[in-house]
PASEBA-1860 file (N, C-alpha, C; in nm, 3 decimals):
! residues 323
1> XXXXXXXX> 2.208/3.597/10.550/2.324/3.685/10.545/2.343/3.740/10.403 ~ 2.322/3.657/10.303/2.334/3.705/10.166/2.229/3.812/10.136 ~ 2.112/3.799/10.197/2.012/3.904/10.184/2.061/4.033/10.249 ~ 2.137/4.019/10.358/2.194/4.137/10.424/2.294/4.207/10.334 ~ 2.376/4.128/10.264/2.471/4.190/10.170/2.396/4.260/10.057 ~ 2.287/4.200/10.011/2.209/4.261/9.903/2.143/4.390/9.948 ~ 2.084/4.389/10.068/2.022/4.513/10.115/2.127/4.621/10.138 ~ 2.249/4.580/10.174/2.358/4.675/10.190/2.389/4.743/10.057
9> XXXXXXXX> 2.392/4.666/9.948/2.415/4.723/9.815/2.302/4.819/9.777 ~ 2.179/4.776/9.802/2.065/4.860/9.768/2.062/4.987/9.852 ~ 2.097/4.974/9.980/2.101/5.090/10.067/2.204/5.192/10.025 ~ 2.310/5.145/9.958/2.413/5.235/9.907/2.384/5.283/9.764 ~ 2.265/5.249/9.714/2.222/5.294/9.580/2.316/5.246/9.471 ~ 2.367/5.125/9.486/2.470/5.076/9.393/2.422/4.963/9.302 ~ 2.292/4.939/9.299/2.241/4.829/9.216/2.174/4.882/9.089 ~ 2.081/4.975/9.105/2.009/5.031/8.991/2.057/5.173/8.962
17> XXXXXXXX> 2.039/5.215/8.839/2.075/5.352/8.802/1.981/5.454/8.866 ~ 1.853/5.418/8.875/1.754/5.509/8.932/1.748/5.491/9.084 ~ 1.757/5.602/9.153/1.757/5.599/9.300/1.631/5.536/9.356 ~ 1.516/5.568/9.297/1.390/5.520/9.355/1.379/5.367/9.349 ~ 1.442/5.304/9.248/1.438/5.158/9.241/1.528/5.095/9.348 ~ 1.640/5.158/9.375/1.724/5.111/9.486/1.647/5.119/9.618 ~ 1.579/5.231/9.641/1.504/5.247/9.765/1.389/5.146/9.774 ~ 1.320/5.125/9.664/1.207/5.031/9.665/1.253/4.890/9.697
25> XXXXXXXX> 1.357/4.844/9.627/1.407/4.708/9.652/1.476/4.698/9.788 ~ 1.535/4.808/9.834/1.595/4.807/9.967/1.489/4.782/10.073 ~ 1.376/4.849/10.058/1.268/4.829/10.154/1.216/4.686/10.147 ~ 1.205/4.632/10.027/1.155/4.496/10.011/1.248/4.396/10.078 ~ 1.379/4.406/10.050/1.475/4.311/10.105/1.490/4.328/10.256 ~ 1.507/4.453/10.300/1.531/4.476/10.442/1.407/4.447/10.526 ~ 1.293/4.492/10.483/1.170/4.475/10.562/1.107/4.337/10.541 ~ 1.089/4.298/10.416/1.016/4.175/10.388/1.101/4.050/10.402
33> XXXXXXXX> 1.226/4.054/10.354/1.310/3.935/10.359/1.387/3.921/10.490 ~ 1.419/4.033/10.555/1.499/4.029/10.679/1.415/4.060/10.801 ~ 1.316/4.148/10.787/1.229/4.180/10.900/1.275/4.298/10.982 ~ 1.346/4.393/10.921/1.395/4.512/10.992/1.359/4.636/10.912 ~ 1.379/4.752/10.973/1.343/4.878/10.909/1.455/4.928/10.817 ~ 1.420/4.962/10.695/1.518/5.013/10.599/1.566/5.152/10.639 ~ 1.475/5.236/10.685/1.515/5.371/10.724/1.605/5.367/10.848 ~ 1.573/5.281/10.942/1.654/5.262/11.063/1.797/5.227/11.025
41> XXXXXXXX> 1.813/5.135/10.931/1.947/5.093/10.888/2.019/5.207/10.818 ~ 1.949/5.279/10.731/2.012/5.386/10.654/2.067/5.496/10.744 ~ 1.990/5.537/10.842/2.035/5.642/10.933/2.159/5.598/11.011 ~ 2.159/5.474/11.056/2.271/5.422/11.133/2.395/5.406/11.048 ~ 2.378/5.346/10.931/2.494/5.314/10.847/2.556/5.439/10.785 ~ 2.475/5.540/10.761/2.529/5.664/10.705/2.626/5.730/10.803 ~ 2.595/5.725/10.930/2.684/5.782/11.031/2.815/5.704/11.039 ~ 2.805/5.573/11.025/2.926/5.490/11.026/3.019/5.529/10.912
49> XXXXXXXX> 2.965/5.547/10.793/3.049/5.581/10.679/3.107/5.721/10.688 ~ 3.036/5.810/10.754/3.084/5.948/10.764/3.209/5.957/10.851 ~ 3.208/5.887/10.963/3.320/5.894/11.058/3.351/5.754/11.113 ~ 3.407/5.664/11.033/3.434/5.528/11.080/3.537/5.526/11.193 ~ 3.506/5.450/11.297/3.595/5.431/11.413/3.622/5.560/11.491 ~ 3.537/5.660/11.473/3.549/5.784/11.550/3.451/5.778/11.667 ~ 3.505/5.777/11.787/3.423/5.761/11.907/3.320/5.873/11.917 ~ 3.198/5.835/11.952/3.082/5.922/11.967/3.028/5.973/11.834
57> XXXXXXXX> 3.089/5.933/11.723/3.037/5.968/11.592/3.004/5.845/11.509 ~ 3.078/5.737/11.529/3.049/5.611/11.461/2.970/5.523/11.557 ~ 2.842/5.499/11.531/2.760/5.418/11.623/2.805/5.273/11.633 ~ 2.885/5.226/11.537/2.927/5.087/11.539/3.026/5.056/11.651 ~ 3.087/5.156/11.712/3.183/5.131/11.819/3.133/5.184/11.953 ~ 3.004/5.208/11.963/2.950/5.261/12.088/2.936/5.158/12.198 ~ 2.981/5.034/12.172/2.986/4.935/12.280/3.102/4.966/12.375 ~ 3.189/5.060/12.335/3.299/5.107/12.421/3.246/5.218/12.511
65> XXXXXXXX> 3.265/5.214/12.644/3.339/5.112/12.720/3.247/5.015/12.795 ~ 3.120/5.008/12.756/3.024/4.933/12.837/3.043/4.782/12.827 ~ 3.085/4.734/12.711/3.108/4.591/12.697/3.252/4.560/12.661 ~ 3.311/4.642/12.572/3.450/4.624/12.531/3.523/4.756/12.544 ~ 3.653/4.748/12.565/3.737/4.866/12.552/3.816/4.851/12.423 ~ 3.805/4.949/12.335/3.856/4.937/12.199/3.969/5.035/12.174 ~ 4.071/4.992/12.105/4.181/5.080/12.069/4.281/5.096/12.182 ~ 4.408/5.115/12.145/4.514/5.126/12.246/4.499/5.251/12.332
73> XXXXXXXX> 4.474/5.365/12.269/4.462/5.489/12.345/4.340/5.489/12.435 ~ 4.229/5.442/12.381/4.106/5.439/12.460/4.118/5.345/12.580 ~ 4.189/5.235/12.563/4.201/5.138/12.672/4.270/5.200/12.792 ~ 4.373/5.277/12.768/4.444/5.344/12.876/4.357/5.454/12.936 ~ 4.287/5.530/12.853/4.203/5.638/12.903/4.090/5.585/12.989 ~ 4.031/5.473/12.946/3.922/5.414/13.024/3.972/5.369/13.160 ~ 4.090/5.306/13.162/4.144/5.259/13.290/4.174/5.376/13.382 ~ 4.222/5.486/13.328/4.254/5.602/13.409/4.128/5.665/13.468
81> XXXXXXXX> 4.025/5.679/13.383/3.902/5.743/13.429/3.826/5.655/13.527 ~ 3.821/5.524/13.499/3.750/5.434/13.588/3.833/5.402/13.713 ~ 3.966/5.411/13.699/4.051/5.381/13.813/4.032/5.479/13.927 ~ 4.000/5.603/13.892/3.977/5.704/13.996/3.860/5.664/14.083 ~ 3.756/5.609/14.018/3.636/5.569/14.092/3.644/5.424/14.140 ~ 3.752/5.356/14.101/3.772/5.216/14.139/3.653/5.128/14.099 ~ 3.609/5.148/13.977/3.502/5.063/13.927/3.531/5.031/13.781 ~ 3.463/4.932/13.728/3.478/4.895/13.588/3.348/4.835/13.539
89> XXXXXXXX> 3.322/4.853/13.411/3.201/4.798/13.354/3.214/4.648/13.332 ~ 3.329/4.606/13.283/3.352/4.466/13.249/3.496/4.430/13.279 ~ 3.527/4.300/13.294/3.667/4.257/13.307/3.732/4.258/13.169 ~ 3.773/4.375/13.124/3.819/4.392/12.986/3.939/4.304/12.951 ~ 4.017/4.265/13.050/4.131/4.178/13.021/4.087/4.041/12.972 ~ 3.959/4.010/12.985/3.904/3.884/12.933/3.811/3.906/12.815 ~ 3.811/4.026/12.759/3.713/4.057/12.655/3.734/3.975/12.528 ~ 3.858/3.933/12.501/3.882/3.850/12.384/3.821/3.712/12.400
97> XXXXXXXX> 3.787/3.675/12.524/3.723/3.546/12.550/3.571/3.559/12.544 ~ 3.516/3.661/12.611/3.370/3.671/12.609/3.317/3.730/12.479 ~ 3.408/3.775/12.391/3.364/3.815/12.257/3.296/3.699/12.186 ~ 3.343/3.576/12.211/3.283/3.459/12.145/3.142/3.431/12.195 ~ 3.110/3.484/12.313/2.976/3.466/12.367/2.883/3.578/12.321 ~ 2.939/3.697/12.309/2.856/3.813/12.276/2.873/3.858/12.132 ~ 2.930/3.773/12.047/2.955/3.811/11.908/2.824/3.807/11.829 ~ 2.744/3.906/11.847/2.615/3.909/11.781/2.601/4.033/11.697
105> XXXXXXXX> 2.505/4.029/11.613/2.476/4.138/11.521/2.461/4.270/11.593 ~ 2.413/4.264/11.718/2.389/4.387/11.791/2.517/4.460/11.822 ~ 2.632/4.390/11.821/2.758/4.457/11.849/2.788/4.564/11.745 ~ 2.726/4.551/11.628/2.762/4.647/11.525/2.643/4.714/11.458 ~ 2.522/4.658/11.476/2.412/4.716/11.402/2.286/4.743/11.480 ~ 2.264/4.681/11.592/2.139/4.704/11.664/2.150/4.830/11.745 ~ 2.084/4.932/11.702/2.100/5.063/11.765/1.974/5.104/11.838 ~ 1.993/5.185/11.938/1.881/5.231/12.018/1.869/5.382/12.005
113> XXXXXXXX> 1.751/5.429/11.960/1.729/5.572/11.947/1.703/5.632/12.084 ~ 1.768/5.743/12.115/1.740/5.816/12.236/1.653/5.935/12.201 ~ 1.622/6.017/12.298/1.529/6.126/12.278/1.576/6.227/12.174 ~ 1.707/6.240/12.158/1.760/6.337/12.062/1.805/6.271/11.933 ~ 1.752/6.147/11.906/1.781/6.073/11.784/1.925/6.032/11.771 ~ 1.999/6.027/11.881/2.134/5.972/11.877/2.124/5.821/11.889 ~ 2.235/5.753/11.868/2.237/5.608/11.873/2.327/5.560/11.986 ~ 2.291/5.450/12.046/2.382/5.381/12.136/2.373/5.233/12.106
121> XXXXXXXX> 2.485/5.165/12.112/2.489/5.025/12.073/2.462/4.936/12.193 ~ 2.385/4.833/12.171/2.353/4.738/12.275/2.402/4.601/12.233 ~ 2.477/4.534/12.319/2.525/4.399/12.288/2.461/4.300/12.382 ~ 2.416/4.191/12.327/2.346/4.090/12.404/2.400/3.952/12.371 ~ 2.385/3.857/12.465/2.424/3.720/12.435/2.341/3.665/12.319 ~ 2.394/3.569/12.244/2.324/3.517/12.127/2.183/3.469/12.155 ~ 2.158/3.408/12.272/2.026/3.354/12.300/1.923/3.464/12.321 ~ 1.966/3.583/12.362/1.873/3.691/12.386/1.862/3.785/12.267
129> XXXXXXXX> 1.963/3.788/12.184/1.967/3.888/12.078/1.851/3.883/11.981 ~ 1.814/3.766/11.924/1.707/3.768/11.824/1.578/3.829/11.877 ~ 1.544/3.797/12.002/1.423/3.854/12.061/1.437/4.005/12.077 ~ 1.550/4.046/12.131/1.572/4.189/12.153/1.571/4.265/12.021 ~ 1.646/4.217/11.925/1.664/4.289/11.800/1.532/4.316/11.731 ~ 1.450/4.214/11.717/1.327/4.232/11.642/1.220/4.305/11.722 ~ 1.215/4.283/11.851/1.122/4.362/11.933/1.162/4.510/11.930 ~ 1.292/4.535/11.937/1.338/4.673/11.939/1.319/4.739/11.803
137> XXXXXXXX> 1.338/4.664/11.695/1.316/4.720/11.562/1.171/4.762/11.545 ~ 1.078/4.679/11.594/0.937/4.716/11.588/0.909/4.837/11.678 ~ 0.975/4.842/11.791/0.958/4.956/11.882/1.001/5.086/11.814 ~ 1.115/5.083/11.746/1.165/5.202/11.677/1.071/5.241/11.564 ~ 1.027/5.143/11.486/0.937/5.173/11.375/0.806/5.234/11.426 ~ 0.760/5.189/11.542/0.635/5.243/11.597/0.655/5.383/11.655 ~ 0.758/5.400/11.737/0.779/5.530/11.803/0.819/5.639/11.704 ~ 0.886/5.600/11.594/0.924/5.697/11.493/0.815/5.713/11.386
145> XXXXXXXX> 0.702/5.649/11.411/0.583/5.663/11.326/0.609/5.617/11.183 ~ 0.682/5.506/11.170/0.700/5.449/11.038/0.574/5.375/10.992 ~ 0.471/5.376/11.077/0.346/5.309/11.044/0.242/5.406/10.990 ~ 0.271/5.536/10.991/0.176/5.635/10.944/0.196/5.657/10.795 ~ 0.094/5.638/10.715/0.103/5.654/10.571/0.051/5.791/10.533 ~ 0.132/5.866/10.463/0.094/6.000/10.421/-0.012/5.994/10.312 ~ -0.120/6.068/10.331/-0.228/6.071/10.232/-0.178/6.125/10.099 ~ -0.096/6.229/10.105/-0.044/6.290/9.982/0.043/6.193/9.905
153> XXXXXXXX> 0.120/6.115/9.978/0.212/6.023/9.912/0.139/5.908/9.845 ~ 0.016/5.879/9.893/-0.059/5.765/9.840/-0.139/5.801/9.715 ~ -0.155/5.929/9.685/-0.230/5.969/9.568/-0.150/5.945/9.442 ~ -0.220/5.927/9.331/-0.152/5.907/9.203/-0.066/6.026/9.168 ~ -0.120/6.145/9.195/-0.043/6.265/9.168/0.081/6.272/9.255 ~ 0.066/6.231/9.381/0.180/6.235/9.472/0.291/6.142/9.428 ~ 0.255/6.023/9.383/0.356/5.927/9.339/0.418/5.968/9.206 ~ 0.343/6.042/9.126/0.394/6.082/8.996/0.494/6.196/9.005
161> XXXXXXXX> 0.496/6.264/9.120/0.586/6.377/9.136/0.730/6.333/9.127 ~ 0.761/6.216/9.183/0.899/6.168/9.177/0.946/6.112/9.309 ~ 1.078/6.119/9.329/1.143/6.049/9.441/1.098/6.098/9.577 ~ 1.074/6.229/9.593/1.045/6.281/9.726/0.917/6.221/9.782 ~ 0.812/6.217/9.700/0.687/6.159/9.746/0.701/6.010/9.767 ~ 0.773/5.942/9.676/0.797/5.799/9.691/0.874/5.772/9.820 ~ 0.974/5.856/9.849/1.055/5.840/9.969/0.969/5.855/10.093 ~ 0.876/5.951/10.088/0.788/5.972/10.202/0.704/5.848/10.228
169> XXXXXXXX> 0.650/5.790/10.121/0.572/5.668/10.135/0.659/5.554/10.184 ~ 0.780/5.544/10.130/0.872/5.435/10.167/0.903/5.439/10.315 ~ 0.930/5.557/10.369/0.966/5.567/10.509/0.846/5.537/10.599 ~ 0.727/5.583/10.555/0.611/5.572/10.642/0.557/5.430/10.651 ~ 0.592/5.343/10.557/0.533/5.210/10.556/0.632/5.101/10.598 ~ 0.741/5.135/10.660/0.839/5.035/10.703/0.775/4.930/10.793 ~ 0.696/4.973/10.889/0.639/4.879/10.986/0.548/4.777/10.918 ~ 0.467/4.824/10.824/0.377/4.733/10.753/0.456/4.630/10.674
177> XXXXXXXX> 0.562/4.672/10.608/0.644/4.579/10.531/0.720/4.483/10.622 ~ 0.759/4.529/10.741/0.826/4.440/10.836/0.733/4.328/10.881 ~ 0.607/4.360/10.898/0.511/4.259/10.941/0.495/4.148/10.837 ~ 0.517/4.181/10.710/0.501/4.078/10.607/0.606/3.969/10.620 ~ 0.722/4.001/10.679/0.824/3.898/10.700/0.771/3.789/10.791 ~ 0.709/3.828/10.902/0.660/3.730/10.999/0.537/3.657/10.946 ~ 0.453/3.727/10.871/0.338/3.660/10.811/0.385/3.552/10.715 ~ 0.482/3.587/10.633/0.536/3.489/10.537/0.606/3.375/10.608
185> XXXXXXXX> 0.685/3.407/10.711/0.760/3.305/10.782/0.668/3.204/10.849 ~ 0.569/3.252/10.924/0.480/3.161/10.995/0.384/3.090/10.901 ~ 0.347/3.153/10.792/0.260/3.087/10.694/0.335/2.975/10.624 ~ 0.464/2.997/10.595/0.544/2.898/10.522/0.578/2.778/10.608 ~ 0.623/2.803/10.731/0.673/2.695/10.816/0.573/2.650/10.923 ~ 0.468/2.728/10.944/0.373/2.695/11.049/0.303/2.562/11.028 ~ 0.278/2.527/10.903/0.210/2.400/10.874/0.305/2.282/10.875 ~ 0.434/2.309/10.878/0.533/2.201/10.873/0.592/2.169/11.009
193> XXXXXXXX> 0.597/2.268/11.099/0.661/2.250/11.228/0.568/2.288/11.341 ~ 0.586/2.222/11.455/0.514/2.263/11.574/0.571/2.396/11.623 ~ 0.497/2.463/11.710/0.537/2.596/11.753/0.675/2.596/11.818 ~ 0.704/2.498/11.904/0.835/2.493/11.969/0.946/2.474/11.866 ~ 0.924/2.385/11.772/1.024/2.361/11.667/1.039/2.483/11.578 ~ 0.929/2.550/11.552/0.933/2.669/11.468/1.014/2.781/11.532 ~ 0.991/2.804/11.662/1.066/2.907/11.734/1.213/2.869/11.746 ~ 1.239/2.738/11.769/1.379/2.693/11.778/1.451/2.715/11.646
201> XXXXXXXX> 1.384/2.684/11.535/1.442/2.706/11.402/1.471/2.854/11.380 ~ 1.377/2.939/11.419/1.394/3.083/11.401/1.515/3.134/11.479 ~ 1.527/3.094/11.605/1.638/3.141/11.688/1.772/3.086/11.640 ~ 1.774/2.962/11.593/1.899/2.903/11.547/1.951/2.977/11.424 ~ 1.864/3.000/11.325/1.915/3.067/11.205/1.947/3.213/11.233 ~ 1.879/3.275/11.328/1.915/3.412/11.364/2.052/3.418/11.434 ~ 2.081/3.321/11.519/2.211/3.320/11.587/2.324/3.291/11.490 ~ 2.301/3.199/11.396/2.403/3.171/11.294/2.426/3.294/11.207
209> XXXXXXXX> 2.318/3.361/11.171/2.328/3.484/11.093/2.407/3.590/11.169 ~ 2.379/3.602/11.299/2.447/3.702/11.381/2.597/3.677/11.387 ~ 2.636/3.553/11.410/2.778/3.521/11.419/2.851/3.548/11.288 ~ 2.792/3.503/11.178/2.852/3.524/11.046/2.869/3.674/11.021 ~ 2.763/3.749/11.047/2.766/3.892/11.017/2.871/3.965/11.099 ~ 2.882/3.934/11.227/2.974/4.006/11.315/3.118/3.981/11.276 ~ 3.153/3.856/11.248/3.291/3.828/11.211/3.330/3.907/11.086 ~ 3.242/3.910/10.987/3.273/3.979/10.861/3.276/4.130/10.880
217> XXXXXXXX> 3.178/4.184/10.949/3.169/4.330/10.961/3.277/4.388/11.051 ~ 3.323/4.311/11.149/3.422/4.364/11.243/3.567/4.340/11.201 ~ 3.590/4.247/11.110/3.728/4.217/11.072/3.797/4.334/11.002 ~ 3.717/4.424/10.944/3.773/4.537/10.871/3.793/4.661/10.957 ~ 3.737/4.662/11.079/3.737/4.786/11.157/3.798/4.772/11.298 ~ 3.759/4.670/11.372/3.804/4.657/11.511/3.956/4.657/11.525 ~ 4.032/4.589/11.437/4.179/4.592/11.453/4.243/4.726/11.414 ~ 4.167/4.816/11.356/4.223/4.942/11.308/4.220/5.049/11.417
225> XXXXXXXX> 4.269/5.168/11.382/4.277/5.277/11.479/4.137/5.322/11.520 ~ 4.117/5.332/11.651/3.989/5.376/11.706/4.017/5.488/11.806 ~ 3.962/5.605/11.776/3.986/5.719/11.866/3.886/5.829/11.832 ~ 3.902/5.943/11.896/3.816/6.057/11.865/3.843/6.105/11.722 ~ 3.749/6.181/11.669/3.763/6.235/11.535/3.884/6.329/11.528 ~ 3.975/6.300/11.436/4.096/6.380/11.421/4.081/6.487/11.312 ~ 3.962/6.494/11.253/3.935/6.592/11.148/4.036/6.583/11.033 ~ 4.066/6.461/10.993/4.156/6.439/10.880/4.079/6.451/10.749
233> XXXXXXXX> 4.152/6.448/10.639/4.087/6.450/10.508/4.009/6.320/10.488 ~ 3.923/6.320/10.387/3.833/6.207/10.364/3.908/6.075/10.347 ~ 4.009/6.074/10.261/4.081/5.949/10.233/4.151/5.898/10.358 ~ 4.219/5.983/10.430/4.291/5.941/10.551/4.195/5.890/10.658 ~ 4.081/5.957/10.671/3.981/5.913/10.769/3.933/5.772/10.739 ~ 3.910/5.742/10.613/3.861/5.609/10.576/3.972/5.503/10.585 ~ 4.094/5.537/10.543/4.202/5.438/10.540/4.250/5.401/10.679 ~ 4.249/5.494/10.774/4.297/5.461/10.908/4.198/5.372/10.983
241> XXXXXXXX> 4.076/5.361/10.932/3.973/5.285/11.001/3.933/5.157/10.930 ~ 3.991/5.131/10.813/3.950/5.015/10.735/4.070/4.938/10.682 ~ 4.047/4.811/10.655/4.148/4.728/10.590/4.078/4.629/10.499 ~ 4.151/4.571/10.407/4.096/4.476/10.311/4.131/4.332/10.348 ~ 4.058/4.241/10.286/4.087/4.098/10.295/4.111/4.049/10.153 ~ 4.205/3.958/10.138/4.245/3.911/10.005/4.126/3.860/9.924 ~ 4.134/3.882/9.793/4.027/3.841/9.705/4.036/3.694/9.668 ~ 3.922/3.630/9.666/3.905/3.495/9.613/3.757/3.477/9.588
249> XXXXXXXX> 3.719/3.375/9.514/3.577/3.353/9.488/3.501/3.330/9.619 ~ 3.562/3.254/9.710/3.496/3.228/9.838/3.487/3.355/9.921 ~ 3.598/3.428/9.931/3.598/3.550/10.013/3.498/3.653/9.961 ~ 3.490/3.665/9.829/3.394/3.759/9.771/3.252/3.719/9.809 ~ 3.220/3.591/9.798/3.085/3.543/9.830/3.059/3.552/9.980 ~ 3.153/3.505/10.061/3.132/3.497/10.205/3.114/3.635/10.268 ~ 3.184/3.735/10.216/3.180/3.869/10.275/3.091/3.966/10.198 ~ 3.028/3.921/10.091/2.950/4.014/10.010/3.035/4.122/9.948
257> XXXXXXXX> 3.160/4.088/9.914/3.260/4.180/9.858/3.302/4.288/9.957 ~ 3.268/4.270/10.084/3.317/4.365/10.186/3.461/4.336/10.223 ~ 3.521/4.234/10.159/3.666/4.217/10.171/3.739/4.333/10.104 ~ 3.669/4.406/10.016/3.721/4.531/9.958/3.666/4.650/10.039 ~ 3.690/4.646/10.168/3.631/4.746/10.256/3.687/4.887/10.229 ~ 3.814/4.896/10.195/3.875/5.026/10.167/3.807/5.091/10.048 ~ 3.795/5.017/9.938/3.731/5.072/9.819/3.584/5.104/9.846 ~ 3.519/5.021/9.927/3.378/5.047/9.958/3.362/5.177/10.036
265> XXXXXXXX> 3.452/5.204/10.129/3.442/5.327/10.207/3.480/5.450/10.127 ~ 3.571/5.434/10.033/3.608/5.548/9.950/3.503/5.578/9.843 ~ 3.440/5.472/9.792/3.339/5.487/9.688/3.213/5.410/9.728 ~ 3.137/5.461/9.825/3.025/5.385/9.882/2.911/5.354/9.785 ~ 2.899/5.428/9.674/2.792/5.399/9.579/2.840/5.315/9.461 ~ 2.966/5.273/9.463/3.020/5.190/9.355/2.965/5.048/9.363 ~ 2.918/4.990/9.252/2.875/4.850/9.253/2.987/4.758/9.300 ~ 2.953/4.659/9.379/3.056/4.575/9.442/3.145/4.501/9.342
273> XXXXXXXX> 3.091/4.467/9.226/3.171/4.391/9.129/3.279/4.475/9.062 ~ 3.282/4.604/9.092/3.385/4.691/9.035/3.497/4.723/9.133 ~ 3.485/4.675/9.256/3.588/4.706/9.356/3.727/4.659/9.311 ~ 3.732/4.537/9.257/3.862/4.481/9.219/3.929/4.563/9.108 ~ 3.849/4.633/9.027/3.904/4.713/8.919/3.973/4.839/8.971 ~ 3.914/4.900/9.075/3.969/5.025/9.126/4.074/5.002/9.234 ~ 4.079/4.880/9.290/4.170/4.852/9.401/4.317/4.883/9.367 ~ 4.370/4.844/9.251/4.511/4.878/9.220/4.536/5.028/9.214
281> XXXXXXXX> 4.438/5.104/9.168/4.452/5.249/9.161/4.455/5.310/9.301 ~ 4.368/5.259/9.389/4.366/5.308/9.527/4.497/5.273/9.597 ~ 4.545/5.152/9.574/4.670/5.110/9.637/4.787/5.196/9.592 ~ 4.794/5.227/9.464/4.904/5.311/9.414/4.891/5.454/9.466 ~ 4.769/5.503/9.481/4.748/5.637/9.535/4.795/5.644/9.680 ~ 4.764/5.539/9.757/4.808/5.534/9.896/4.960/5.530/9.905 ~ 5.024/5.452/9.818/5.170/5.444/9.818/5.233/5.579/9.782 ~ 5.171/5.648/9.690/5.223/5.779/9.647/5.221/5.881/9.760
289> XXXXXXXX> 5.116/5.875/9.844/5.100/5.975/9.949/5.137/5.923/10.088 ~ 5.196/5.805/10.094/5.242/5.752/10.221/5.133/5.711/10.316 ~ 5.020/5.665/10.264/4.908/5.619/10.347/4.907/5.466/10.346 ~ 4.898/5.407/10.462/4.903/5.261/10.472/4.778/5.198/10.411 ~ 4.801/5.096/10.329/4.694/5.021/10.265/4.708/4.876/10.310 ~ 4.622/4.831/10.399/4.634/4.697/10.457/4.544/4.597/10.385 ~ 4.601/4.481/10.355/4.525/4.370/10.296/4.580/4.242/10.355 ~ 4.491/4.154/10.402/4.536/4.035/10.474/4.448/3.914/10.439
297> XXXXXXXX> 4.493/3.793/10.469/4.409/3.673/10.449/4.286/3.676/10.539 ~ 4.184/3.602/10.500/4.058/3.603/10.574/4.074/3.555/10.718 ~ 4.143/3.442/10.737/4.160/3.389/10.872/4.246/3.482/10.958 ~ 4.344/3.547/10.896/4.425/3.644/10.969/4.339/3.762/11.015 ~ 4.247/3.804/10.929/4.156/3.914/10.965/4.069/3.876/11.083 ~ 4.020/3.751/11.084/3.940/3.705/11.198/4.024/3.701/11.325 ~ 4.145/3.648/11.313/4.234/3.639/11.429/4.270/3.776/11.483 ~ 4.282/3.874/11.394/4.319/4.009/11.437/4.212/4.073/11.524
305> XXXXXXXX> 4.087/4.033/11.505/3.981/4.083/11.594/4.010/4.042/11.737 ~ 4.039/3.914/11.755/4.066/3.860/11.888/4.195/3.919/11.945 ~ 4.299/3.926/11.863/4.427/3.982/11.909/4.412/4.128/11.950 ~ 4.335/4.202/11.873/4.313/4.343/11.905/4.241/4.358/12.039 ~ 4.139/4.278/12.060/4.066/4.283/12.188/4.155/4.241/12.304 ~ 4.237/4.139/12.282/4.327/4.094/12.387/4.429/4.201/12.422 ~ 4.489/4.263/12.322/4.589/4.368/12.347/4.527/4.487/12.418 ~ 4.408/4.527/12.376/4.341/4.640/12.441/4.308/4.607/12.586
313> XXXXXXXX> 4.265/4.484/12.610/4.234/4.443/12.746/4.356/4.440/12.836 ~ 4.469/4.395/12.782/4.593/4.392/12.860/4.643/4.533/12.891 ~ 4.630/4.624/12.795/4.669/4.763/12.819/4.581/4.826/12.926 ~ 4.451/4.796/12.919/4.359/4.847/13.021/4.397/4.796/13.159 ~ 4.423/4.665/13.171/4.453/4.606/13.301/4.582/4.663/13.359 ~ 4.683/4.677/13.276/4.811/4.731/13.323/4.795/4.873/13.373 ~ 4.723/4.956/13.298/4.703/5.094/13.341/4.612/5.102/13.463 ~ 4.516/5.013/13.472/4.419/5.014/13.583/4.486/4.976/13.713
321> XXX> 4.578/4.877/13.708/4.641/4.827/13.831/4.759/4.914/13.875 ~ 4.822/4.981/13.780/4.943/5.055/13.813/4.925/5.205/13.805 ~ 4.803/5.249/13.807/4.779/5.393/13.801/4.838/5.464/13.923
END
């Protein structure tokens, strides 16, 4: 998970001054240390930052309405539209309960490319997710030809040109770098564990990673306003979809400084260790213009995920039964 926070910083170009070094280390961490495609993550995460919590624009909430119904307005709309056909995808009034079963990384990051390069979110039970996620990541890297290395980009002259040629090489070799994760993993642990124990170890740490990641990534967004794009200004768009968690040494470490989610969304390329410096300025700006600035304890943020899902499910059930 800490590697995930690091690749997040590198993906936002917030570690090194030179862009090409951020991209190089991002590929190393994401592909070699985590085993996923750096370009795949960048395309997905950029859309999230552009329109957070905006339905059909933010891929992180595309589990609505197939697995969860999100937001007060959406919950009623879903019940009205599905009520006409007298069908439902899930028993949404129990979604706050089955969230604990399906709380996996795929709820917010495992995306599926369609023919027109759009994204749709797929959520799977923890026991199935690690297999799905990594098989699907390899599938995307292969179908998007991340395995084809450009001849021009590999030449000395091509690399000397600068970032564009380097970027071309970086994108084209994602699949090869992803394979190094598995080579390293099986080479390191293969001599120490039997195959069954090795696979069990892999699935256990992937499921723990998934649970940790989902709680942190969703605590800042799921309890907030979720609806269609309202075409608001940049600051309002980010503030209505994000909230902060109180600062502490543990919270900073546990969340990778994503407890400063508001500052991160307003200044996505800012190094994480500077969030606390700009936070008072952002808070005063919000107070000046009447924009709500939410900050809460860590456990309260976790509880709000469940409360939000429960409230949305109850609104859906009431509208569905009494339409």
